[in-house]
N, CA, C and O atoms as CSV, one atom per row, in Angstrom:
chain,resi,resn,atom,element,x,y,z
A,1,UNK,N,N,0.819,-1.203,0.000
A,1,UNK,CA,C,0.000,0.000,0.000
A,1,UNK,C,C,0.855,1.255,0.000
A,1,UNK,O,O,0.589,2.191,-0.754
A,2,UNK,N,N,1.881,1.277,0.844
A,2,UNK,CA,C,2.754,2.437,0.937
A,2,UNK,C,C,3.896,2.281,-0.057
A,2,UNK,O,O,4.541,1.235,-0.124
A,3,UNK,N,N,4.131,3.324,-0.816
A,3,UNK,CA,C,5.249,3.373,-1.735
A,3,UNK,C,C,6.287,4.360,-1.234
A,3,UNK,O,O,5.956,5.478,-0.839
A,4,UNK,N,N,7.539,3.941,-1.253
A,4,UNK,CA,C,8.652,4.782,-0.851
A,4,UNK,C,C,9.628,4.841,-2.011
A,4,UNK,O,O,10.083,3.806,-2.498
A,5,UNK,N,N,9.950,6.041,-2.453
A,5,UNK,CA,C,10.813,6.220,-3.606
A,5,UNK,C,C,11.963,7.129,-3.231
A,5,UNK,O,O,11.769,8.305,-2.925
A,6,UNK,N,N,13.176,6.569,-3.259
A,6,UNK,CA,C,14.370,7.323,-2.915
A,6,UNK,C,C,14.965,7.992,-4.146
A,6,UNK,O,O,14.761,7.554,-5.278
A,7,UNK,N,N,15.697,9.052,-3.894
A,7,UNK,CA,C,16.471,9.705,-4.931
A,7,UNK,C,C,17.629,10.437,-4.270
A,7,UNK,O,O,17.658,10.602,-3.051
A,8,UNK,N,N,18.573,10.871,-5.078
A,8,UNK,CA,C,19.665,11.682,-4.587
A,8,UNK,C,C,20.999,10.985,-4.480
A,8,UNK,O,O,22.003,11.628,-4.174
A,9,UNK,N,N,21.040,9.696,-4.721
A,9,UNK,CA,C,22.304,8.997,-4.683
A,9,UNK,C,C,23.200,9.399,-5.838
A,9,UNK,O,O,22.757,10.032,-6.796
A,10,UNK,N,N,24.451,9.026,-5.735
A,10,UNK,CA,C,25.412,9.356,-6.767
A,10,UNK,C,C,26.815,9.048,-6.315
A,10,UNK,O,O,27.027,8.377,-5.305
A,11,UNK,N,N,27.765,9.542,-7.067
A,11,UNK,CA,C,29.178,9.334,-6.783
A,11,UNK,C,C,29.826,10.641,-6.366
A,11,UNK,O,O,29.678,11.663,-7.035
A,12,UNK,N,N,30.539,10.598,-5.261
A,12,UNK,CA,C,31.218,11.784,-4.747
A,12,UNK,C,C,32.594,11.408,-4.231
A,12,UNK,O,O,32.873,10.244,-3.942
A,13,UNK,N,N,33.448,12.414,-4.124
A,13,UNK,CA,C,34.740,12.240,-3.493
A,13,UNK,C,C,34.601,12.267,-1.982
A,13,UNK,O,O,33.679,12.881,-1.447
A,14,UNK,N,N,35.506,11.608,-1.304
A,14,UNK,CA,C,35.533,11.670,0.150
A,14,UNK,C,C,35.544,13.122,0.612
A,14,UNK,O,O,36.249,13.963,0.054
A,15,UNK,N,N,34.757,13.394,1.632
A,15,UNK,CA,C,34.613,14.748,2.121
A,15,UNK,C,C,33.451,15.503,1.519
A,15,UNK,O,O,33.095,16.578,2.001
A,16,UNK,N,N,32.857,14.961,0.479
A,16,UNK,CA,C,31.740,15.607,-0.177
A,16,UNK,C,C,30.425,15.356,0.525
A,16,UNK,O,O,30.373,14.727,1.582
A,17,UNK,N,N,29.356,15.863,-0.086
A,17,UNK,CA,C,28.024,15.782,0.501
A,17,UNK,C,C,27.003,15.316,-0.517
A,17,UNK,O,O,27.153,15.533,-1.720
A,18,UNK,N,N,25.973,14.678,-0.019
A,18,UNK,CA,C,24.806,14.314,-0.795
A,18,UNK,C,C,23.577,14.482,0.072
A,18,UNK,O,O,23.654,14.379,1.296
A,19,UNK,N,N,22.453,14.739,-0.553
A,19,UNK,CA,C,21.182,14.765,0.149
A,19,UNK,C,C,20.241,13.748,-0.499
A,19,UNK,O,O,19.909,13.859,-1.679
A,20,UNK,N,N,19.827,12.778,0.272
A,20,UNK,CA,C,18.890,11.775,-0.182
A,20,UNK,C,C,17.468,12.192,0.173
A,20,UNK,O,O,17.225,12.799,1.216
A,21,UNK,N,N,16.543,11.859,-0.704
A,21,UNK,CA,C,15.137,12.135,-0.475
A,21,UNK,C,C,14.332,10.856,-0.606
A,21,UNK,O,O,14.703,9.950,-1.353
A,22,UNK,N,N,13.239,10.789,0.116
A,22,UNK,CA,C,12.323,9.660,0.048
A,22,UNK,C,C,10.911,10.202,0.059
A,22,UNK,O,O,10.475,10.798,1.043
A,23,UNK,N,N,10.200,9.997,-1.026
A,23,UNK,CA,C,8.824,10.437,-1.133
A,23,UNK,C,C,7.908,9.258,-0.852
A,23,UNK,O,O,8.021,8.208,-1.484
A,24,UNK,N,N,7.007,9.437,0.091
A,24,UNK,CA,C,6.072,8.391,0.484
A,24,UNK,C,C,4.687,8.709,-0.044
A,24,UNK,O,O,4.249,9.859,-0.033
A,25,UNK,N,N,4.005,7.674,-0.507
A,25,UNK,CA,C,2.653,7.866,-1.014
A,25,UNK,C,C,1.830,6.604,-0.823
A,25,UNK,O,O,2.366,5.497,-0.770
A,26,UNK,N,N,0.523,6.786,-0.720
A,26,UNK,CA,C,-0.408,5.671,-0.581
A,26,UNK,C,C,-1.827,6.212,-0.600
A,26,UNK,O,O,-2.050,7.407,-0.406
A,27,UNK,N,N,-2.780,5.327,-0.835
A,27,UNK,CA,C,-4.157,5.648,-0.543
A,27,UNK,C,C,-4.364,5.527,0.967
A,27,UNK,O,O,-3.759,4.678,1.621
A,28,UNK,N,N,-5.214,6.376,1.502
A,28,UNK,CA,C,-5.530,6.351,2.928
A,28,UNK,C,C,-4.239,6.264,3.747
A,28,UNK,O,O,-3.930,5.235,4.348
A,29,UNK,N,N,-3.519,7.343,3.751
A,29,UNK,CA,C,-2.154,7.366,4.255
A,29,UNK,C,C,-1.944,8.589,5.135
A,29,UNK,O,O,-2.306,9.707,4.770
A,30,UNK,N,N,-1.357,8.358,6.291
A,30,UNK,CA,C,-0.932,9.422,7.183
A,30,UNK,C,C,0.577,9.344,7.316
A,30,UNK,O,O,1.108,8.458,7.987
A,31,UNK,N,N,1.257,10.266,6.680
A,31,UNK,CA,C,2.709,10.191,6.592
A,31,UNK,C,C,3.376,10.189,7.960
A,31,UNK,O,O,4.289,9.403,8.209
A,32,UNK,N,N,2.925,11.056,8.834
A,32,UNK,CA,C,3.597,11.264,10.114
A,32,UNK,C,C,3.016,10.407,11.237
A,32,UNK,O,O,3.029,10.821,12.396
A,33,UNK,N,N,2.516,9.238,10.916
A,33,UNK,CA,C,1.923,8.370,11.921
A,33,UNK,C,C,2.873,7.301,12.452
A,33,UNK,O,O,2.587,6.669,13.469
A,34,UNK,N,N,3.993,7.095,11.777
A,34,UNK,CA,C,4.930,6.051,12.177
A,34,UNK,C,C,6.364,6.522,12.046
A,34,UNK,O,O,6.686,7.463,11.322
A,35,UNK,N,N,7.199,5.826,12.778
A,35,UNK,CA,C,8.637,6.014,12.646
A,35,UNK,C,C,9.083,5.747,11.207
A,35,UNK,O,O,8.596,4.823,10.555
A,36,UNK,N,N,9.999,6.557,10.732
A,36,UNK,CA,C,10.624,6.335,9.435
A,36,UNK,C,C,12.126,6.542,9.562
A,36,UNK,O,O,12.611,7.137,10.524
A,37,UNK,N,N,12.843,6.042,8.577
A,37,UNK,CA,C,14.275,6.229,8.634
A,37,UNK,C,C,14.987,5.655,7.434
A,37,UNK,O,O,14.388,5.356,6.402
A,38,UNK,N,N,16.303,5.511,7.607
A,38,UNK,CA,C,17.181,5.079,6.535
A,38,UNK,C,C,18.033,3.903,6.984
A,38,UNK,O,O,18.450,3.812,8.138
A,39,UNK,N,N,18.278,3.011,6.043
A,39,UNK,CA,C,19.234,1.930,6.178
A,39,UNK,C,C,20.241,2.031,5.046
A,39,UNK,O,O,20.029,2.744,4.065
A,40,UNK,N,N,21.329,1.312,5.198
A,40,UNK,CA,C,22.272,1.186,4.097
A,40,UNK,C,C,22.858,-0.213,4.100
A,40,UNK,O,O,22.881,-0.902,5.121
A,41,UNK,N,N,23.329,-0.610,2.934
A,41,UNK,CA,C,23.902,-1.939,2.793
A,41,UNK,C,C,25.040,-1.896,1.780
A,41,UNK,O,O,24.852,-1.529,0.620
A,42,UNK,N,N,26.203,-2.272,2.238
A,42,UNK,CA,C,27.348,-2.432,1.367
A,42,UNK,C,C,27.406,-3.874,0.881
A,42,UNK,O,O,26.896,-4.768,1.557
A,43,UNK,N,N,28.015,-4.121,-0.276
A,43,UNK,CA,C,28.102,-5.489,-0.784
A,43,UNK,C,C,28.729,-6.441,0.233
A,43,UNK,O,O,29.788,-6.160,0.796
A,44,UNK,N,N,28.067,-7.555,0.455
A,44,UNK,CA,C,28.575,-8.555,1.371
A,44,UNK,C,C,28.376,-8.247,2.835
A,44,UNK,O,O,28.822,-9.014,3.688
A,45,UNK,N,N,27.720,-7.148,3.150
A,45,UNK,CA,C,27.522,-6.766,4.533
A,45,UNK,C,C,26.038,-6.722,4.880
A,45,UNK,O,O,25.173,-6.641,4.008
A,46,UNK,N,N,25.778,-6.779,6.167
A,46,UNK,CA,C,24.419,-6.733,6.671
A,46,UNK,C,C,23.821,-5.348,6.461
A,46,UNK,O,O,24.512,-4.335,6.568
A,47,UNK,N,N,22.540,-5.322,6.163
A,47,UNK,CA,C,21.848,-4.047,6.089
A,47,UNK,C,C,21.762,-3.437,7.481
A,47,UNK,O,O,21.305,-4.082,8.425
A,48,UNK,N,N,22.200,-2.203,7.598
A,48,UNK,CA,C,22.295,-1.577,8.900
A,48,UNK,C,C,21.475,-0.297,8.974
A,48,UNK,O,O,21.350,0.441,7.996
A,49,UNK,N,N,20.930,-0.057,10.138
A,49,UNK,CA,C,20.200,1.170,10.365
A,49,UNK,C,C,21.131,2.364,10.399
A,49,UNK,O,O,22.197,2.308,11.011
A,50,UNK,N,N,20.740,3.426,9.755
A,50,UNK,CA,C,21.522,4.653,9.694
A,50,UNK,C,C,20.936,5.730,10.595
A,50,UNK,O,O,21.648,6.336,11.396
A,51,UNK,N,N,19.648,5.963,10.460
A,51,UNK,CA,C,18.987,7.010,11.224
A,51,UNK,C,C,17.493,6.768,11.222
A,51,UNK,O,O,16.956,6.154,10.300
A,52,UNK,N,N,16.827,7.246,12.249
A,52,UNK,CA,C,15.381,7.131,12.333
A,52,UNK,C,C,14.795,8.386,12.946
A,52,UNK,O,O,15.467,9.116,13.675
A,53,UNK,N,N,13.530,8.624,12.639
A,53,UNK,CA,C,12.824,9.774,13.194
A,53,UNK,C,C,11.398,9.356,13.497
A,53,UNK,O,O,10.711,8.800,12.641
A,54,UNK,N,N,10.955,9.624,14.717
A,54,UNK,CA,C,9.639,9.229,15.157
A,54,UNK,C,C,8.574,10.231,14.773
A,54,UNK,O,O,8.861,11.292,14.219
A,55,UNK,N,N,7.346,9.875,15.077
A,55,UNK,CA,C,6.214,10.716,14.694
A,55,UNK,C,C,6.227,12.076,15.378
A,55,UNK,O,O,5.634,13.027,14.869
A,56,UNK,N,N,6.891,12.181,16.518
A,56,UNK,CA,C,7.008,13.453,17.216
A,56,UNK,C,C,8.351,14.130,16.995
A,56,UNK,O,O,8.634,15.160,17.608
A,57,UNK,N,N,9.174,13.566,16.131
A,57,UNK,CA,C,10.426,14.191,15.775
A,57,UNK,C,C,11.653,13.700,16.504
A,57,UNK,O,O,12.740,14.240,16.299
A,58,UNK,N,N,11.519,12.702,17.345
A,58,UNK,CA,C,12.689,12.175,18.047
A,58,UNK,C,C,13.592,11.440,17.067
A,58,UNK,O,O,13.127,10.619,16.277
A,59,UNK,N,N,14.868,11.738,17.123
A,59,UNK,CA,C,15.840,11.279,16.139
A,59,UNK,C,C,16.914,10.424,16.789
A,59,UNK,O,O,17.340,10.673,17.916
A,60,UNK,N,N,17.336,9.415,16.052
A,60,UNK,CA,C,18.440,8.577,16.485
A,60,UNK,C,C,19.344,8.291,15.296
A,60,UNK,O,O,18.874,8.149,14.167
A,61,UNK,N,N,20.654,8.206,15.557
A,61,UNK,CA,C,21.637,7.926,14.524
A,61,UNK,C,C,22.530,6.767,14.920
A,61,UNK,O,O,22.793,6.531,16.100
A,62,UNK,N,N,22.987,6.049,13.908
A,62,UNK,CA,C,24.050,5.092,14.142
A,62,UNK,C,C,25.322,5.834,14.545
A,62,UNK,O,O,25.575,6.945,14.078
A,63,UNK,N,N,26.115,5.217,15.410
A,63,UNK,CA,C,27.341,5.860,15.862
A,63,UNK,C,C,28.260,6.237,14.700
A,63,UNK,O,O,28.966,7.243,14.767
A,64,UNK,N,N,28.250,5.449,13.660
A,64,UNK,CA,C,29.147,5.666,12.543
A,64,UNK,C,C,28.846,6.932,11.747
A,64,UNK,O,O,29.698,7.405,10.995
A,65,UNK,N,N,27.646,7.484,11.902
A,65,UNK,CA,C,27.275,8.661,11.115
A,65,UNK,C,C,26.973,9.881,11.969
A,65,UNK,O,O,26.691,10.950,11.427
A,66,UNK,N,N,27.023,9.754,13.274
A,66,UNK,CA,C,26.729,10.887,14.145
A,66,UNK,C,C,27.676,12.044,13.863
A,66,UNK,O,O,28.884,11.864,13.710
A,67,UNK,N,N,27.102,13.219,13.799
A,67,UNK,CA,C,27.876,14.412,13.527
A,67,UNK,C,C,28.083,14.700,12.066
A,67,UNK,O,O,28.549,15.782,11.709
A,68,UNK,N,N,27.742,13.746,11.198
A,68,UNK,CA,C,27.927,13.925,9.762
A,68,UNK,C,C,26.615,13.885,8.986
A,68,UNK,O,O,26.462,14.587,7.986
A,69,UNK,N,N,25.676,13.071,9.440
A,69,UNK,CA,C,24.398,12.906,8.746
A,69,UNK,C,C,23.285,13.562,9.543
A,69,UNK,O,O,23.340,13.628,10.771
A,70,UNK,N,N,22.275,14.045,8.832
A,70,UNK,CA,C,21.111,14.636,9.459
A,70,UNK,C,C,19.849,14.110,8.791
A,70,UNK,O,O,19.698,14.200,7.573
A,71,UNK,N,N,18.951,13.564,9.590
A,71,UNK,CA,C,17.668,13.108,9.082
A,71,UNK,C,C,16.615,14.167,9.384
A,71,UNK,O,O,16.650,14.804,10.437
A,72,UNK,N,N,15.687,14.352,8.463
A,72,UNK,CA,C,14.633,15.333,8.664
A,72,UNK,C,C,13.400,14.955,7.858
A,72,UNK,O,O,13.462,14.130,6.947
A,73,UNK,N,N,12.290,15.566,8.208
A,73,UNK,CA,C,11.013,15.361,7.540
A,73,UNK,C,C,10.481,16.664,6.980
A,73,UNK,O,O,10.673,17.735,7.556
A,74,UNK,N,N,9.815,16.552,5.857
A,74,UNK,CA,C,8.937,17.606,5.392
A,74,UNK,C,C,7.553,16.979,5.328
A,74,UNK,O,O,7.188,16.361,4.328
A,75,UNK,N,N,6.792,17.141,6.389
A,75,UNK,CA,C,5.507,16.458,6.485
A,75,UNK,C,C,4.503,16.942,5.449
A,75,UNK,O,O,3.647,16.175,5.006
A,76,UNK,N,N,4.601,18.194,5.067
A,76,UNK,CA,C,3.678,18.727,4.076
A,76,UNK,C,C,3.874,18.092,2.710
A,76,UNK,O,O,2.953,18.074,1.893
A,77,UNK,N,N,5.073,17.570,2.457
A,77,UNK,CA,C,5.375,16.938,1.179
A,77,UNK,C,C,5.549,15.429,1.291
A,77,UNK,O,O,5.915,14.776,0.314
A,78,UNK,N,N,5.294,14.872,2.462
A,78,UNK,CA,C,5.469,13.435,2.696
A,78,UNK,C,C,6.855,12.970,2.270
A,78,UNK,O,O,7.008,11.943,1.609
A,79,UNK,N,N,7.845,13.736,2.656
A,79,UNK,CA,C,9.203,13.469,2.202
A,79,UNK,C,C,10.167,13.374,3.376
A,79,UNK,O,O,10.159,14.209,4.281
A,80,UNK,N,N,10.982,12.354,3.338
A,80,UNK,CA,C,12.038,12.126,4.312
A,80,UNK,C,C,13.376,12.436,3.654
A,80,UNK,O,O,13.591,12.107,2.487
A,81,UNK,N,N,14.276,13.067,4.403
A,81,UNK,CA,C,15.577,13.446,3.875
A,81,UNK,C,C,16.701,12.853,4.715
A,81,UNK,O,O,16.545,12.578,5.904
A,82,UNK,N,N,17.817,12.670,4.065
A,82,UNK,CA,C,19.058,12.356,4.759
A,82,UNK,C,C,20.154,13.215,4.158
A,82,UNK,O,O,20.600,12.976,3.035
A,83,UNK,N,N,20.581,14.208,4.905
A,83,UNK,CA,C,21.694,15.040,4.503
A,83,UNK,C,C,22.973,14.366,4.969
A,83,UNK,O,O,23.138,14.096,6.159
A,84,UNK,N,N,23.869,14.096,4.044
A,84,UNK,CA,C,25.100,13.383,4.339
A,84,UNK,C,C,26.280,14.286,4.017
A,84,UNK,O,O,26.506,14.647,2.862
A,85,UNK,N,N,27.020,14.643,5.040
A,85,UNK,CA,C,28.196,15.488,4.898
A,85,UNK,C,C,29.447,14.722,5.291
A,85,UNK,O,O,29.376,13.676,5.937
A,86,UNK,N,N,30.582,15.252,4.897
A,86,UNK,CA,C,31.875,14.646,5.230
A,86,UNK,C,C,31.887,13.162,4.917
A,86,UNK,O,O,32.287,12.341,5.743
A,87,UNK,N,N,31.450,12.834,3.731
A,87,UNK,CA,C,31.314,11.433,3.355
A,87,UNK,C,C,32.655,10.730,3.307
A,87,UNK,O,O,33.675,11.310,2.933
A,88,UNK,N,N,32.627,9.472,3.693
A,88,UNK,CA,C,33.799,8.617,3.730
A,88,UNK,C,C,33.590,7.426,2.809
A,88,UNK,O,O,32.448,7.056,2.536
A,89,UNK,N,N,34.661,6.820,2.326
A,89,UNK,CA,C,34.498,5.627,1.488
A,89,UNK,C,C,33.657,4.537,2.147
A,89,UNK,O,O,32.927,3.825,1.458
A,90,UNK,N,N,33.747,4.399,3.450
A,90,UNK,CA,C,32.971,3.386,4.140
A,90,UNK,C,C,31.476,3.686,4.191
A,90,UNK,O,O,30.692,2.845,4.629
A,91,UNK,N,N,31.075,4.872,3.749
A,91,UNK,CA,C,29.661,5.186,3.611
A,91,UNK,C,C,29.067,4.632,2.326
A,91,UNK,O,O,27.854,4.692,2.129
A,92,UNK,N,N,29.893,4.104,1.467
A,92,UNK,CA,C,29.432,3.561,0.197
A,92,UNK,C,C,28.442,2.423,0.408
A,92,UNK,O,O,28.652,1.556,1.256
A,93,UNK,N,N,27.374,2.431,-0.360
A,93,UNK,CA,C,26.387,1.377,-0.298
A,93,UNK,C,C,25.073,1.833,-0.887
A,93,UNK,O,O,24.934,2.965,-1.349
A,94,UNK,N,N,24.120,0.935,-0.861
A,94,UNK,CA,C,22.772,1.272,-1.274
A,94,UNK,C,C,21.991,1.745,-0.050
A,94,UNK,O,O,21.959,1.069,0.979
A,95,UNK,N,N,21.379,2.887,-0.173
A,95,UNK,CA,C,20.627,3.483,0.926
A,95,UNK,C,C,19.142,3.282,0.685
A,95,UNK,O,O,18.627,3.553,-0.400
A,96,UNK,N,N,18.469,2.806,1.712
A,96,UNK,CA,C,17.059,2.472,1.632
A,96,UNK,C,C,16.245,3.317,2.595
A,96,UNK,O,O,16.585,3.451,3.770
A,97,UNK,N,N,15.193,3.869,2.088
A,97,UNK,CA,C,14.182,4.492,2.924
A,97,UNK,C,C,13.285,3.407,3.504
A,97,UNK,O,O,13.010,2.410,2.837
A,98,UNK,N,N,12.831,3.590,4.729
A,98,UNK,CA,C,12.017,2.574,5.382
A,98,UNK,C,C,10.966,3.206,6.285
A,98,UNK,O,O,11.182,4.263,6.877
A,99,UNK,N,N,9.841,2.541,6.371
A,99,UNK,CA,C,8.750,2.939,7.256
A,99,UNK,C,C,8.482,1.795,8.212
A,99,UNK,O,O,8.398,0.640,7.795
A,100,UNK,N,N,8.348,2.106,9.487
A,100,UNK,CA,C,8.180,1.079,10.505
A,100,UNK,C,C,6.861,0.348,10.357
A,100,UNK,O,O,5.900,0.870,9.791
A,101,UNK,N,N,6.832,-0.882,10.881
A,101,UNK,CA,C,5.613,-1.673,10.859
A,101,UNK,C,C,4.526,-1.085,11.743
A,101,UNK,O,O,3.361,-1.006,11.354
A,102,UNK,N,N,4.931,-0.673,12.945
A,102,UNK,CA,C,3.973,-0.254,13.953
A,102,UNK,C,C,4.484,0.955,14.717
A,102,UNK,O,O,5.685,1.128,14.922
A,103,UNK,N,N,3.545,1.776,15.129
A,103,UNK,CA,C,3.817,2.803,16.111
A,103,UNK,C,C,4.539,4.025,15.594
A,103,UNK,O,O,5.305,3.969,14.631
A,104,UNK,N,N,4.271,5.135,16.265
A,104,UNK,CA,C,4.970,6.350,15.923
A,104,UNK,C,C,6.346,6.461,16.553
A,104,UNK,O,O,7.229,7.133,16.019
A,105,UNK,N,N,6.528,5.803,17.689
A,105,UNK,CA,C,7.822,5.820,18.363
A,105,UNK,C,C,8.765,4.836,17.689
A,105,UNK,O,O,8.385,3.698,17.413
A,106,UNK,N,N,9.976,5.261,17.426
A,106,UNK,CA,C,10.955,4.373,16.830
A,106,UNK,C,C,11.437,3.356,17.855
A,106,UNK,O,O,11.536,3.664,19.043
A,107,UNK,N,N,11.733,2.158,17.398
A,107,UNK,CA,C,12.236,1.149,18.329
A,107,UNK,C,C,13.630,1.486,18.824
A,107,UNK,O,O,14.368,2.246,18.198
A,108,UNK,N,N,13.973,0.898,19.967
A,108,UNK,CA,C,15.294,1.134,20.532
A,108,UNK,C,C,16.396,0.705,19.563
A,108,UNK,O,O,17.446,1.342,19.485
A,109,UNK,N,N,16.153,-0.358,18.841
A,109,UNK,CA,C,17.083,-0.821,17.828
A,109,UNK,C,C,16.425,-0.702,16.455
A,109,UNK,O,O,15.465,-1.410,16.154
A,110,UNK,N,N,16.943,0.185,15.643
A,110,UNK,CA,C,16.399,0.425,14.308
A,110,UNK,C,C,17.015,-0.596,13.369
A,110,UNK,O,O,18.038,-0.346,12.733
A,111,UNK,N,N,16.362,-1.764,13.297
A,111,UNK,CA,C,16.860,-2.831,12.453
A,111,UNK,C,C,15.778,-3.282,11.484
A,111,UNK,O,O,14.655,-2.778,11.515
A,112,UNK,N,N,16.120,-4.225,10.629
A,112,UNK,CA,C,15.223,-4.611,9.552
A,112,UNK,C,C,13.926,-5.217,10.059
A,112,UNK,O,O,12.915,-5.186,9.359
A,113,UNK,N,N,13.941,-5.764,11.262
A,113,UNK,CA,C,12.731,-6.365,11.812
A,113,UNK,C,C,11.668,-5.335,12.159
A,113,UNK,O,O,10.499,-5.679,12.333
A,114,UNK,N,N,12.065,-4.087,12.258
A,114,UNK,CA,C,11.129,-3.021,12.588
A,114,UNK,C,C,10.403,-2.474,11.363
A,114,UNK,O,O,9.490,-1.660,11.498
A,115,UNK,N,N,10.794,-2.905,10.186
A,115,UNK,CA,C,10.371,-2.254,8.959
A,115,UNK,C,C,9.157,-2.935,8.346
A,115,UNK,O,O,9.104,-4.159,8.224
A,116,UNK,N,N,8.184,-2.117,7.962
A,116,UNK,CA,C,7.031,-2.613,7.245
A,116,UNK,C,C,7.084,-2.359,5.752
A,116,UNK,O,O,6.535,-3.130,4.965
A,117,UNK,N,N,7.747,-1.275,5.357
A,117,UNK,CA,C,7.824,-0.898,3.955
A,117,UNK,C,C,9.227,-0.419,3.625
A,117,UNK,O,O,9.859,0.302,4.398
A,118,UNK,N,N,9.693,-0.836,2.463
A,118,UNK,CA,C,11.013,-0.456,1.966
A,118,UNK,C,C,10.915,0.271,0.637
A,118,UNK,O,O,10.055,-0.029,-0.191
A,119,UNK,N,N,11.807,1.230,0.447
A,119,UNK,CA,C,12.062,1.710,-0.886
A,119,UNK,C,C,12.987,0.757,-1.614
A,119,UNK,O,O,13.503,-0.191,-1.022
A,120,UNK,N,N,13.196,1.004,-2.892
A,120,UNK,CA,C,14.061,0.137,-3.687
A,120,UNK,C,C,15.534,0.485,-3.572
A,120,UNK,O,O,16.388,-0.281,-4.019
A,121,UNK,N,N,15.836,1.612,-2.990
A,121,UNK,CA,C,17.214,1.978,-2.721
A,121,UNK,C,C,17.787,2.943,-3.730
A,121,UNK,O,O,17.338,3.024,-4.873
A,122,UNK,N,N,18.787,3.671,-3.282
A,122,UNK,CA,C,19.556,4.556,-4.142
A,122,UNK,C,C,21.031,4.383,-3.799
A,122,UNK,O,O,21.404,4.345,-2.627
A,123,UNK,N,N,21.860,4.279,-4.821
A,123,UNK,CA,C,23.264,3.934,-4.631
A,123,UNK,C,C,24.100,5.164,-4.341
A,123,UNK,O,O,24.004,6.182,-5.027
A,124,UNK,N,N,24.920,5.046,-3.311
A,124,UNK,CA,C,25.871,6.084,-2.943
A,124,UNK,C,C,27.272,5.499,-3.035
A,124,UNK,O,O,27.567,4.470,-2.427
A,125,UNK,N,N,28.124,6.157,-3.793
A,125,UNK,CA,C,29.503,5.719,-3.940
A,125,UNK,C,C,30.426,6.856,-3.552
A,125,UNK,O,O,30.350,7.950,-4.111
A,126,UNK,N,N,31.296,6.594,-2.594
A,126,UNK,CA,C,32.237,7.597,-2.112
A,126,UNK,C,C,33.640,7.103,-2.409
A,126,UNK,O,O,34.052,6.054,-1.914
A,127,UNK,N,N,34.368,7.849,-3.206
A,127,UNK,CA,C,35.705,7.458,-3.599
A,127,UNK,C,C,36.743,8.214,-2.793
A,127,UNK,O,O,36.514,9.349,-2.375
A,128,UNK,N,N,37.877,7.583,-2.581
A,128,UNK,CA,C,38.956,8.195,-1.826
A,128,UNK,C,C,39.929,8.921,-2.736
A,128,UNK,O,O,40.907,9.498,-2.259
């Protein structure tokens, strides 16, 4: 029912920036009713939570991106953003927008088991 479409990925040099967007849409849909966030997955590695934001705006980040990435919402446009600054080669991977299965509060652990809907991903490549 819910569609999530990411955009904004690309190739950048280390130290550069990208802004990812995720547009959510559905019939009978309340965008700000559940936790949403971002995951990423590098080849051969587990998909990992990057950042999440709850229905009231509470935000959490993975330790690896704290101080460099910023998650935000534009509720009027049903759009989730991830501003990524000071990018490192280890940030390379496919980034996925995700909407939680239940509840407006994000879970203590933002992992794949919390997710009800996925975007198809957008590729981010950071070269050294």
